[in-house]
Structures are given as C-alpha cells and as structure tokens.
N, C-alpha and C positions, 0 to 999 in steps of 0.2 A: 748182519744187516743186508749184505750183498745177496745171501742165499734167499732171504725173504723177498727181496726185490725181484729175483729171478722167478720165485714161485708165483708171485703176483703177476708177472709178465706172462708166464705160461698159462695161468688161469684166464687172463684176459684174452690171450690168443685163442684158447679153446672156445671161449664164449663168442668171440667174433665169428669163428667157423660155424658154431652151432646156430647162431642167428642167421648167418648167410644161408645155411641149409634149410632153416625154417622158412625164410622169406622166399627162397628160390621157386618152390612150387607155385606160389602166388604170382610171381613174376611170369613164370611160364604160362599160367592160366590167362594172364592179362595179354600176353603176346598171342596166344592161340585165339583168344576172343577177338583181337584186332584182325588177325588173318581171316577168321571166319566171317567177320563183317565185310571185309574186302571181297572175299569170295562170293558172298551173297550179292553184294553190289554189282559184281561183274556178271554173274549168272542171270541176274534180273533183266539185263539189257542185251544179252547175246543172241536172242532168238530173232531171226529175220522176219520182216513183215512183207511178204511177197504176194503179188497178184497172180504171178505165173512163174514157171520154171525158167531161170535164165539159161541162155545158150552161150557156152564159152569154148573158144578154139585156142588150143595151146601148142606152140612150137618151141623148140625142135629137139627131137632125139629121145633115146632111152638106153639103158644099159643094165647089166647085172652088177650089183655091189657086193663085194665080200668084205665083211666087217671083222676086225679083230683089234686087240690092244697093240699099240705101236711097239711097246717094249718087248713083245713076244716075237716080233719080226725083225726089229732093228737093234743094233748094238751101239752103245754110245761111243762117240769119238768127239773130242773137243773141237769146236769151230767158232770162229768169230765173224765169218762172212756169210753173205747170202748170194749164191750163184744165180746167174741169169738162166741157165739151163741145167737139166739133170741128165747126164750121160753115163755116170759111173757111181760107184758106192760112195766115194768121197763127197761128190756134189750132193748126193742124196742125204747124207748125214748132215752136211752143212745146211741144207735147206730145212730139214726137219727140226734140227736144233734151234735154228733161228726163230721159226714160228712157234715152237713149243715154249721157248723162253718168254715170249710175249702173249701166250695164250690165244694166238690168232689163228683163225681158220685159213686154210690155203688149199688151192687145187692146182696141180702142176702136171704138165705133159712130160713123160719119160721118153727121151729120144733113143734109148737103148732097149729094143724089144726083148732081148735075152735077159737083161736085168729085170725088166718088168715081169716077165713070165716066171722068173725064179722067185720074185717076191710074192706073187700070187700063189705059187706052189707052196712056199713056206707058210703063208697065211692059212691056207687050206688045212694044214697039218696041226694048227693050233687048236687045242680043245676049246670048244665053245664058239669057234668061228662060225659065222652064219652068212648065208646068201639071201639077198633080197632084191626086188626090182628097184632100179635107181634111175638117175638122170633128172635134171631139173624139170623138164617138161612133163615127163611121165609122173613124177611125184606130185607136181602141181595139178595135173589132170585128175589124179586119184583123189586128191583133197577136194577139188571142185565137185567131183561126183559125190563124194561123201557129204558135202554141204548142200546137196540137192540140185545141182546144176546138170544140164544136158551138155555133154563134153565131146569135142572132136580133138584128137591128138595126132600131131605130126611126128611119126617115128618109124624107122625101120627096125624090126625086131623078129626074133624067132617066134613061131607059133607057141612054143612053150612059155616064153616070157610074156606073150600077150595074154595068156590065160591067168596071169597073176594080177591083171588089171581088174578094177570093178566092172561088172557086166554092162553098165551103162556107158562106158567109154568107147567111142568109135575110133578106130585107128586107121590112118591113111599113110601110105608110104611104101608098103610092100614088105615081103618077108626077106630075111637073111638067113644064112646057114649057121652063122655064129654071132652071138651078141657081143658088143663091146663090154669090157669089164673095167670097173673102177675099184681100186683098192682103198678102203676106208680105214685109216690107221687112227684109232681113237685114244684119248688119254683123259684122265679124270682131273678134277680140280685138286691142286696141291700134290699131284703125283710127281715123283722125283725122276729126273733124267740127268745122270751125272751129278754135277753140283747145282743144277737148276730145279725149280719147282714151278709147275704150271699155275698161273694165277687164276685159271678157270678151266672147266672141262671144254674140250673142243676136238677137232679132227684135222688130219692132214690127208688129202686125197691125191692119189696118183692114178694116171691113166695113160694108155697107149692106144687110143681109139683109131678106128678106121672109118666108121660111118658118121659119127656125130660131128667131127670138125668140118666135114664138107656139107653139112645140112642136107643129107641125101634124100630126105623126105620132102624137101621144099616144094618141088614142082607138083607132086601129087596133092599136097596140102593146099596149094594155090587153086588147083582145079576144084577142090571140094568146098572152099570157103564161100564162093558165091551162092551156091545152093543152100549151104548151112545157115547163112545170114546170122552170124554171132552177135550177141549183145556186147561181148568182150573178146578181143584178140589179145592173147598173152604171148610176148616174145621173150624167150629165155634160152639158156644153153649156149650162148655165143662165146662164153669163156673157153669152150672146147677148141676154139680157133686160136687161142693164145699160144704162141710159140710153136704152132704146128708147122711142119716143113712143107708149105704150099709152094707151088711153082709161081713165078712172077705174075701178079695180076689175078690169080685164081680166087683168092680170098675176097678181094674187092668186088669181083664180079658176082660172087655168091651174096655178098652183103647188099649189093645194089638190088638184087632180086628181093631180098628181105624188105628193103625200103619200099620197093614197088608194091609189095604185098600190104604193107602198112598204109601206104597212100591210097590204095584202091578201096579201102574200107569206107562204107558210107558214114555220114555224120552221126548216124544213130549207133554205130559200133564204136565203143571206146577201145583204146589201145593202151595196154600196160606193158612196160619193159621191166624185167626183173634182172637186177645186176648180180654179179658174182665176184669171185676172186680173180682179178685181172692183174697180170704182171708186165705185160708188154705195152709200153707207151704208145707205139705206133697204132696198135689195134684200138686202144682206149680213145685216142684222138680221133680215129676214124668213126668210132661209134658216137662220140660227142658231136661230130660235125654232120653225120649222115643217118644216124638211127634215132638217137634220143629226141631230136626235134620233131619227130613224127609220132611221138607217144603222148598220150594225155596223162599218164600216171607212171610213177617210178616206185619200185620197191627195193630195199637194200638194208644191210646191217650197218653198224657204226663204222666198221672198217671200210666197207665199200663206199659209205658216205664221204669219209675222209679222202679216200682215193679219188673219187669223182671231183671233189672240191679242189684237190691238188692239181688234177689235170686241167680243170677249167681255169684256174688262176695262174698256174706255173708251168703247165705242160709236162709235169713230172708225175710218175706213179708214186704213191705213198704205200709202201709194201705192208706196213703194220701201223696200228694206232692204239690208243688207250683202249684196253679191253672192257673198261667200265667207265665211260665218260659221263660227266655231269650232264643233267638235262639241259642246262643253259648252253653248254658247248654244242650239243647236238642240234638244238633249236636254231642257234646262230648259223651253224653249218647248213641246215636245211634252207634257211632264208637266203644264204649266199648262193647255194646251188639253184634255188628257184629263180633268183634274180638273174644269174648268169645265163641260165638256159632260156629264160623268157627273152632276154636280149638277143641271144643267138637265133631264136625262132624268127625274129623280125628281119634278120639278114638273109633268110632262106625262103624261097617261094614254096607254097603248097604245104607248109608245116601245120601241125596241130598246136594247140595251146596247152602247155603244161598246167594242169589244174589239181593235181594230187601228188603228194609224196608221202610214202609210209616208210619210216625207219624203225626197224625192230632191233632192240638191244637185249642183253641178258636181263637187265633190271626193269625196263619199261618199253612201252610202245608209244610212238609219236606219229600222228597223222595230220598233215596240212592239206586243206582243200580250199578251193576258191569259191567265194560266195556267188551264187547264181549258176554254178556248174551243175553237171548231171550227178555229181557225187553227193549222196545223202547218207544220213545215219552214221556219222563218224563215231559217235558214242558206242553204238553197237559193234562197229568194226574194230575199235580199239579193245573192247571187252573180249570179243571173239578171238582176236589175235593174241591177247594176253593169256587167255585160258588155253588156247591151242599150244602155246609155248610150253606150258607145264605138261599138258596131256601127251604131247609128242615126246618130250625129253624123258619123262617118267614112264612112258609106255602104258598109260592108264587112261581110261575114259572118264574117271572121276578124279577130283582133286582132293588130296589128303593134306590138310594143313600141317600135320605132324611130319610130313615129308617135304615141307616147303619153308622158305624164309624170304624176307624182303631185303633186297639190296638197296633199292631206292630210298632216299632220305625221307624224313617225315615232312619236309617242305623243299621246294626247289625254286630257283630264280628263273624267270622267263627269258633272261638274256644275261650275257656277261657285261653288257653295257652299263655304265653308271646310271643309277636311278631306276633300274628295272625292279619290278615288284616280285615279291615272293608268294608262292602259292602253297598253302598247307595241304597235306594229304588228309582228306576226309574219308575215314574208313567206312562210313556208311554210304557214301557216294564217291567212290574212289577215282572216277574219271574226271579230270579237270579240263574244261574247254573254255576258250575265250576267242574274241575277235580282235583283229589288228590289221594294220596296213603294211603291206610288203611289196616293194617295187611298184608303188602307187596302185596296188590292187588290194581289195578287201578279202582277207582270208580268215579261215577258222582253223584253230589248232587244238587238238585234243591229245592229252597225255594220260596213259593208264599204267599203273604199276603191274609188274609181273610177280606172281607167286612162284619164285624160282625153285625148281625141283632140286632137292638135296641128294637124291639117289638116282643120278642120271643113268639111263639105259642106252640112250643114243642121242647124239647131237646132230649127226648128218641128216640133212633133209629138213632140219628145223626151220630154217628161213623160208624154204619153199612152202611148207605147210602153213606157217604163220602168215605169210604174205597172201596166200590163196584164200585162207579162211577169212582174213580181214576184208579183202576186196569183194569176196562173195556176199558180204553184208551190204554192199553199196551198189549193186547192179540189179 
C-alpha cells in the first residue's frame, strides 16, 4: 500500500512539473506582450516638439574614466564601518564594502596619490578594462548634444580628450597637459563580495583630481555665458569638492562665484542643479543654503534624494538608502524637499523659485513640476528618461524586451499617508500623471516605469544621461 502511495505521489509530482513547463511559455509570452506594450507607450511620446534648437550651458569639469570590475582590482577584507576619508588600503576596503552591501553608488576622493595611482595602474592591466570620457558636466553636455541641443561646456581638458566630445559641443576653460582620471569600479547585481551579495548593479568611483575640485574653468565659462545666452544653465560636478583638501575659505570663494553665475542669468534662462554622491555635511549644508535656492530645477537619484532630505530636516548626511524604494516613499520625499526648499527661498533675497524636481530610480522616473511654470511636456520627459536608462545601461540604441524586466509594481500608492489612492500601471499608456497641492502650490506629478536592463554593460554616467535626456524634452 505504501509503495502504491509513493508511486502515485511521484506521478503527481511529474505531472505538476510537466504542467508548469507547458504553461511557462504562455506566461513568458504574456510578460513579453506587456513589456512590448509599455515600450510602445513610452516610444510614442518621447519625440520632442521643438520650434528651434535649445541652447544649453553645462558646468563644470571633465575627466578620463577607466572602467573595470571592482573584484579584479580590490581584495575582500571584512569591514563593518564607513570611513570619513580614504587614505590607505584599509579605509578603501571599508568604504567599498559598505557601499557594495547596500548596492549604493558612491564617489570618493582618495587623499593618498600613490595609492590612487597604483589602483589605476592595476585597473589598466585588467583584460577588458576600458577608457572613456567622463565627468558629470562632460557626460551631460554630450547627451544634450545627442538630443539636438546647442551646447557650451565648462571644462579644462587635453586636446585629445576634447576630440572625444560630439562635434557640436563648444568647450571653454582652456587646455591642460594631463586630464584628471576617475577610477570606475563596477559590480553586477547579485555579484558576491566575501559573504555579501550586491542587491543591484552599481559602481564605486574613486578620484584624486587636480582641476575639477577647484572649478578651474569657472571664469572662462562666465565670460562666455553672456554672449551664448543659454535657454538652460546646468550646474553639476560640485561633488568633486567633497573632502578635497582646500585651504581655509577657498572652497567657499569658488562656490560664491558659482552662485553669482546662477544669479546673473536672465529670467528667460532656466537653471538646473544636478546632485551627486556627497559625504561631507559641511559642503552639503553650504549648497543647500547658497546654491540650491538659485536653481529652478533639481535632478537626483533615490539615494541623493534621501541625502538631501536628511540635510534639510536634520543637518546630517544619509550615506546610503533603500536601493529600490517604493514610489510612495520617493513621492513623499520629493514633496518634503520641495516644501523645505521653497521655504528657504523665501528667507534669501534674489533667489529663484524651485519649479521642477526629477528623481530617477532603477525602477521608475518621477517628475514634479509647478503649474504655470516654464516646464512643459512632463509626459515626454518621463518617457525619454525611462528609455534612456535602458539604452545607456545596456549600451544599445534599441530596447530589447527579452533583455529587460519590470521592478516597479503593477500599482503604486501616491503617498504613504492614510487614505492615499493607488494608481494601476496601464501597459498601453504607462505614464501616470496627476495634479495635486503641495506647499499651497498646484503641481503636476508624472511617474513612468523603467524597462530595467538585465544585461548591464555600464551604470556609471546613467544618472547624468537620464537627467539630461529628460530635461531636454522640457526646454
């Protein structure tokens, strides 16, 4: 009797497996059909409707990036702490391990030039290591040019590096004999590092710059801005100043000049500030008090959003955050940042009014704009940003749904507050937009899903490309 029961059990188990195999292709086809519908819905609205070619001025800096896999350069050592500075191998391992465990992007200055040079030399010897043009401003300038804008870039670089830029980008700042170098240590989703696994693909960036932290192209850029008359001024790359060994007062003097440059722009010129990975509270507080109030628009990822909120509310840096936050969490944080910065603007004379925030995450894009502001076409901007995320990370001009998946849920809450409504994902019209009141201001919010690349070729520069592509649709 027991043997018969066992036989029946085995037969049933086999049948269950066979049914699962038979049903799976249908499930896969259904998933693919949904992804294709989302893709069509995004592509249908990503083309800009422009009467003329927009003019965009981008500061500050450029560099050469050397890309390689982190595990080919670094050796695992157990660490539970996050150092404030990187001066030796131990602090380097502590910093990398900390960010790897959280799947968080980070960018850090290496105070030991010999250590940094040895790391670059080690990276160059790794098979498959590659060199590319880098730097927030240079990458954003290239993307703006690709999206059909007339571009002015503030950067000091060698003539050799300048040749890697698109032909339409005009560079001001002068030549240097040696470019700054950034070491981009990449890792893939679920990659192992000692006992840890990365929750997502990301990168850890190290630098030992000479030119970028001092904003060495600042004065030449200022001289060219008046005649260029940009529609948009983009301020980025200021994280290069983070933990850099400036003499007393030098950094503040340079940032005052940045503020003057922002203030001198006409009302017709919109100003966008692109955040990055900041670790020094003193610098973040200075930016919040003296730079951000003079921007119309802010761009950032989910980690940078959490960091900015933490500085505004608590005066503390939030080094890492959830690598895949819920839509409701990000939207609430955007509302908080919007409210806090609008209050700060009222306390300072000569400021601009924050009218746009774009947060780009692995799973979705979220854009908040103020009704009646100059920012139009949030639907197209969200679509362009979403598609650019896949194209950049996969290194492909086209989107292949067989190399993509959705992380975003099939519905999301608009807030964590009680009574908030849920918005279902409509695969044929995937961008969800609505109006609401925030800080007694009428705003529009759009959320677009991202077709996440499952075969990542690069993550570095993703935020710069996504943010630039998105805002290019709105100028």
